C-alpha positions in Angstrom: 142.8 134.4 127.0 139.6 133.5 129.0 136.2 133.6 127.2 132.8 132.0 127.4 130.3 130.7 125.0 129.4 133.0 122.1 126.9 132.1 119.3 128.8 134.2 116.7 132.1 132.2 116.8 132.9 128.6 116.0 135.3 126.2 117.8 138.3 128.1 116.4 138.6 131.6 114.9 141.2 134.0 113.8 141.3 137.4 115.5 142.4 140.4 113.6 145.8 141.9 114.0 144.3 145.1 115.6 143.3 143.0 118.7 146.6 143.1 120.6 148.4 141.1 117.8 146.5 137.9 118.9 146.1 135.3 116.1 144.5 131.8 115.9 142.8 131.8 119.3 141.0 128.7 120.4 137.7 129.2 122.1 137.4 127.2 125.4 134.1 126.9 127.1 134.4 127.8 130.8 132.3 125.9 133.3 131.7 129.0 135.5 130.3 132.4 134.7 132.6 135.0 133.4 131.2 137.5 136.0 132.4 135.2 138.8 135.9 135.1 137.3 136.3 138.8 137.1 134.7 139.2 140.6 137.5 137.0 142.0 140.2 138.8 139.9 139.1 142.2 141.2 139.0 141.1 144.9 140.4 143.9 147.0 140.8 146.4 144.2 137.2 146.9 143.0 135.9 150.5 143.7 132.6 150.6 145.7 130.2 152.0 144.7 131.1 151.3 141.1 129.4 154.4 139.6 130.6 156.7 142.3 127.3 158.6 142.2 125.8 157.6 145.5 126.3 160.6 147.9 123.0 160.8 149.7 123.9 158.0 152.2 120.3 156.8 152.2 120.6 154.0 149.7 119.7 150.6 151.1 122.7 148.2 151.7 124.1 146.7 148.5 121.9 148.8 146.3 124.6 149.2 143.7 125.0 145.4 143.4 121.3 144.5 143.6 119.1 143.6 140.7 115.5 145.0 140.6 114.2 141.6 141.7 116.7 141.5 144.6 115.6 145.1 145.7 111.9 143.9 145.8 112.8 140.8 147.7 114.9 142.8 150.2 111.9 145.1 150.7 109.7 142.2 151.4 112.1 140.8 154.0 112.6 144.1 155.7 108.9 144.8 155.9 108.3 141.3 157.3 110.6 141.9 160.2 109.2 143.3 163.5 110.6 143.4 167.0 108.6 142.0 170.0 109.6 144.1 172.9 107.9 141.8 175.4 110.0 138.8 174.3 113.0 140.8 173.3 113.3 138.9 169.9 112.8 139.6 166.2 109.8 138.0 164.4 110.2 137.4 160.7 107.4 136.9 158.3 108.6 134.9 155.3 108.7 136.6 151.8 106.1 134.4 149.9 106.3 134.7 146.1 103.8 131.9 145.7 100.8 131.8 148.1 101.5 129.2 150.9 97.9 127.9 150.4 99.1 126.1 147.3 101.4 123.9 149.3 100.0 120.3 149.5 100.0 118.3 152.7 103.0 116.0 152.4 102.8 114.2 155.7 103.0 110.8 154.0 106.4 111.7 152.4 107.7 113.0 155.7 106.7 109.8 157.4 108.5 107.7 154.8 111.7 109.7 155.1 111.5 109.5 158.9 111.4 105.6 158.7 114.4 105.7 156.4 116.3 108.0 158.7 115.5 105.7 161.7 116.9 102.7 159.9 120.2 104.4 159.2 120.5 105.7 162.8 119.7 102.2 164.1 123.0 101.1 162.6 125.0 103.7 164.6 123.7 104.1 168.2 126.2 106.9 169.0 124.9 109.0 166.2 121.3 108.2 167.1 121.8 109.5 170.6 123.3 112.7 169.3 120.5 113.1 166.7 117.9 112.7 169.4 119.7 115.1 171.8 119.8 117.8 169.1 116.0 117.7 168.6 115.4 117.7 172.4 117.8 120.7 172.5 115.8 122.6 169.9 112.6 122.0 171.9 114.3 123.1 175.1 115.6 126.3 173.5 112.1 126.9 172.0 113.3 126.7 168.5 110.7 124.0 168.0 107.5 122.9 169.8 105.2 120.0 169.9 101.9 120.3 167.9 98.9 118.4 169.1 96.5 116.4 166.9 93.8 118.8 168.0 95.7 121.8 166.8 96.4 120.1 163.4 92.8 119.3 162.9 91.5 122.8 163.9 94.1 124.8 161.9 92.5 125.8 158.6 95.7 127.1 156.9 98.3 125.3 154.9 100.3 122.5 156.5 103.6 121.4 155.0 106.2 119.0 156.4 110.0 119.4 156.0 112.0 116.2 156.1 115.2 115.8 158.1 118.2 113.6 157.9 121.7 113.3 159.3 124.9 114.7 157.9 128.1 113.2 159.3 131.1 115.4 160.2 133.8 113.1 161.7 136.1 116.0 162.3 133.8 117.6 164.8 133.9 116.0 168.2 131.0 118.2 169.6 128.6 117.4 166.8 129.7 114.4 164.7 126.2 114.0 163.5 124.3 117.1 162.4 120.6 117.4 161.5 119.7 119.0 158.2 116.1 120.1 157.4 115.4 119.8 153.7 113.2 122.7 152.6 113.9 121.9 148.9 112.3 118.5 149.0 109.5 118.3 146.4 106.1 116.8 146.6 103.6 117.0 143.7 105.8 119.5 142.1 106.0 121.8 145.1 108.8 122.5 147.6 108.9 125.1 150.4 111.8 127.0 148.9 110.0 127.3 145.5 107.4 129.4 147.3 109.9 131.7 149.0 112.0 134.6 147.7 115.7 134.3 148.5 116.7 138.0 148.9 120.1 139.6 148.1 123.4 138.6 149.7 123.9 140.9 152.6 127.4 139.7 153.4 130.2 142.1 153.8 133.2 141.8 151.5 135.4 139.1 152.9 138.6 140.9 151.8 137.7 144.1 153.7 136.6 142.2 156.8 139.8 140.3 157.2 141.9 143.5 156.4 140.2 145.4 159.1 140.7 142.4 161.5 144.5 142.7 160.9 144.4 146.6 161.1 144.8 147.1 164.8 147.3 145.7 167.3 144.8 143.6 169.2 142.5 141.4 167.2 139.3 139.6 168.5 136.4 137.7 167.1 133.0 136.8 168.5 130.6 134.0 167.5 126.8 134.5 167.7 125.3 131.4 169.2 122.4 129.8 167.1 122.0 132.9 165.0 119.1 131.7 162.9 117.3 130.3 165.9 117.4 133.7 167.6 114.7 135.0 165.3 111.1 133.8 165.7 108.5 133.1 163.0 104.7 133.5 163.3 102.0 130.8 163.2 101.7 130.6 159.3 105.4 129.9 159.0 105.4 127.5 161.9 102.6 125.4 160.3 104.5 125.2 157.0 107.6 124.0 158.9 106.2 120.9 160.5 108.3 117.8 161.0 107.9 114.3 162.6 109.9 112.6 165.3 109.3 109.9 167.9 112.6 109.6 169.9 113.7 106.6 168.0 110.8 104.5 169.4 109.8 103.0 166.0 106.8 101.1 167.6 105.0 104.4 168.6 103.0 107.0 166.6 105.2 109.9 165.4 104.8 113.2 167.2 104.3 116.3 165.1 106.7 119.2 165.8 106.8 122.8 164.4 109.8 125.0 163.9 109.3 128.3 165.8 112.4 130.0 164.6 114.1 130.7 161.3 115.3 127.4 159.7 118.7 127.3 158.2 117.7 125.4 155.1 115.2 128.0 153.9 116.0 130.2 150.9 115.6 133.6 152.7 117.0 132.5 156.1 120.5 134.1 155.5 119.1 137.4 154.4 116.6 137.5 157.2 119.4 136.9 159.8 121.6 139.6 158.2 118.9 142.2 158.0 117.9 141.5 161.6 121.5 141.9 162.8 121.9 145.1 160.8 118.7 146.6 162.1 119.8 145.8 165.7 123.0 147.7 165.1 121.3 150.7 163.4 118.8 151.1 166.3 121.7 151.4 168.7 123.8 153.8 166.6 123.3 156.8 168.8 124.0 155.0 172.1 126.9 152.8 170.8 128.2 154.4 167.6 131.5 152.6 167.3 130.1 149.2 168.2 127.2 149.8 165.8 129.5 150.6 162.9 131.7 147.6 163.6 128.6 145.3 163.6 127.4 146.7 160.3 130.7 146.7 158.4 132.6 143.8 160.0 130.2 141.0 160.7 130.3 138.0 158.4 127.3 135.7 159.0 127.5 134.8 162.7 131.2 135.9 163.2 132.1 139.4 164.4 135.8 140.1 163.9 137.5 143.4 164.8 140.7 144.9 166.1 141.8 147.8 168.2 145.1 149.5 169.2 144.5 148.9 173.0 143.2 146.0 175.0 141.0 148.4 177.1 139.4 149.8 174.0 138.7 146.3 172.7 137.1 145.2 176.0 134.8 148.2 175.9 133.9 147.6 172.3 133.0 143.9 173.1 130.9 145.0 176.0 129.0 147.5 173.8 128.4 144.9 171.1 126.9 142.6 173.7 124.8 145.5 175.0 123.4 145.9 171.5 122.7 142.2 170.7 121.6 140.7 174.0 118.4 142.7 174.4 117.4 141.7 170.9 117.8 138.0 171.3 121.3 137.4 170.0 123.9 135.9 172.3 127.7 135.9 171.9 128.9 132.3 172.6 132.5 133.3 173.1 135.2 135.9 172.4 138.6 135.0 171.2 141.2 137.7 171.8 144.7 137.9 170.3 147.4 137.8 173.0 145.0 137.6 175.9 145.7 135.5 178.9 142.2 136.0 180.5 140.4 132.7 181.1 137.0 134.1 180.1 138.4 135.1 176.7 139.9 131.7 175.8 137.8 129.9 173.2 135.6 127.2 174.5 136.0 124.9 171.6 139.8 124.6 171.7 141.2 121.5 173.3 144.2 121.5 175.6 147.5 120.8 173.8 150.9 120.3 175.2 152.1 123.6 173.6 149.6 126.3 174.0 151.5 128.6 171.6 150.3 126.3 168.8 146.6 126.7 169.5 144.7 128.0 166.5 141.3 129.3 165.9 139.4 129.7 162.6 138.7 133.2 161.4 136.5 133.2 158.4 138.2 130.1 157.1 141.7 131.3 157.9 143.8 129.7 160.7 144.7 132.3 163.4 147.0 131.8 166.3 145.5 134.1 169.0 148.5 133.8 171.4 151.0 134.9 168.8 148.5 136.9 166.7 149.6 135.4 163.4 147.8 133.8 160.5 148.8 130.3 159.5 148.4 128.2 156.4 148.3 124.4 156.7 149.1 122.2 153.8 147.8 118.6 153.9 149.9 115.6 153.2 150.8 115.5 149.5 151.4 112.6 147.3 154.9 112.0 146.1 155.3 114.0 142.9 158.1 115.4 140.9 159.0 118.9 142.1 157.9 121.0 139.2 156.6 124.5 138.9 153.2 123.1 137.9 153.0 120.8 140.9 154.1 123.6 143.3 151.5 126.0 141.8 148.8 123.3 142.2 149.6 122.9 145.9 149.6 126.7 146.6 146.4 127.3 144.7 144.7 124.7 146.8 145.4 126.8 149.9 142.6 129.1 151.0 144.1 132.6 151.0 141.4 135.3 150.5 143.7 138.3 151.2 146.6 137.2 149.1 149.3 136.7 151.7 151.0 134.0 149.6 150.9 136.1 146.4 154.6 137.2 146.7 155.7 133.6 146.6 153.8 132.7 143.5 
C-alpha cells in the first residue's frame, strides 16, 4: 500500500476485513505528494480531458488541469504579450502580482556578489574567458544593453539588480561554464520572483510527444536557438533586470547592464515562451495548418520533434515550421533527421567519431541514433554487487524511460 499523512490515524492501525482483506497495515510517510505518484502511474493511460465535457473547442490550453489561480495568471501573461511588426518580435509585459515599485534598490548586494564571482573566476582563467564571452554575446545579440549613469539617475521607476554567478558543466565542451541570473535572491525581504506570477505549465505531455515522434517512418527534431532571448521586454522590466559587469577588470568602476529579453531565471519565463510560441502557431494556422498543429501539440520547451511517412513530406513540414517561426523572432538552430545523409541536416553539436553509425542525439532526454533511427539506453558503470533481483531492478529503475520501452523486461 502507498499512503500519505493523515491526522486520523496513528503510526499503526488495523484495517477492517471489508477493505480487500488487508490487516495490520503500517502507515509510511511519503516524501512526495500522492498526486505526483498517481500522475506518474497513469502516464500514457490517463484520459484527457478527464471530465469528457469539453466539446466547444474554445477552452484555453490546459483548462481542465488549471486551478483558478493559474487561469488568472495565464490570462495576465497572455494579455501582456504583444507583437511588434516593425521588429518582428514578441514583447512580453511581466505578470506583476506585487507592484514593482515596492522593490528596493539592491545595487550594494549586486556589487558584493560581483566581487565574489570575480574572485572565483580569477582562479580559473579559462572559465573567466568563457564567462566574459557569454556576456559580450548577450550584448551583441541585443539580449542585454548598457545603461548609462545618466539614464539611471533620470529614471524615476523602480530599479532592481539581479546577481549572476557561474555554474560549471564539465560534460559540455561548448559551454563548460554557464551564467545563471538569480532572480530569487532576496534583499530586505524582497526578491524579483516574489513579485511575479508563475503561470501554469504549458508543456505538452511528454509521453504523447515521444509516441508521435516514433509514429512515422522518418523522425526529425529541431532546436529553437535562445528561445527565451527571442522575446523582448519593455522598459519597466528592463530596469528591474539590471546587473553589473566590468570585463574582469577589478580596478575599474562596474558598468550597469539591463536585460532586454526574457530571463531564464524568472518565474513566468517558461510560460511566457510557451504562450508566445503557441500564439505564433495559431496565427499561421490557415496558411500552414499541419505545421501549426505540430508546433502546438508536439513542441516541448525549445525542442520540436515530429515524424512523417516520407522524406519529402518531412522536408516540407520543416520549411513550413521555419516560415512560421522566423518572421516572429524564433530561429531553428539545427534539424536532426533520422536516416538522412544530407550535410545540412546533420546536427552541429555532434563530434566526429570513427563509427558514424554510433552517433547519438538527445531527444527529450532519450538517446536517439538518427542514422539507424533507434532509441538507446545507456547504463553507467556499476559497482560490483551480487546479482539479485533487487540490484537488477535498482539499475533498471535508474534508467530514464518515459515511454516504458523497458517495461517488458521488468
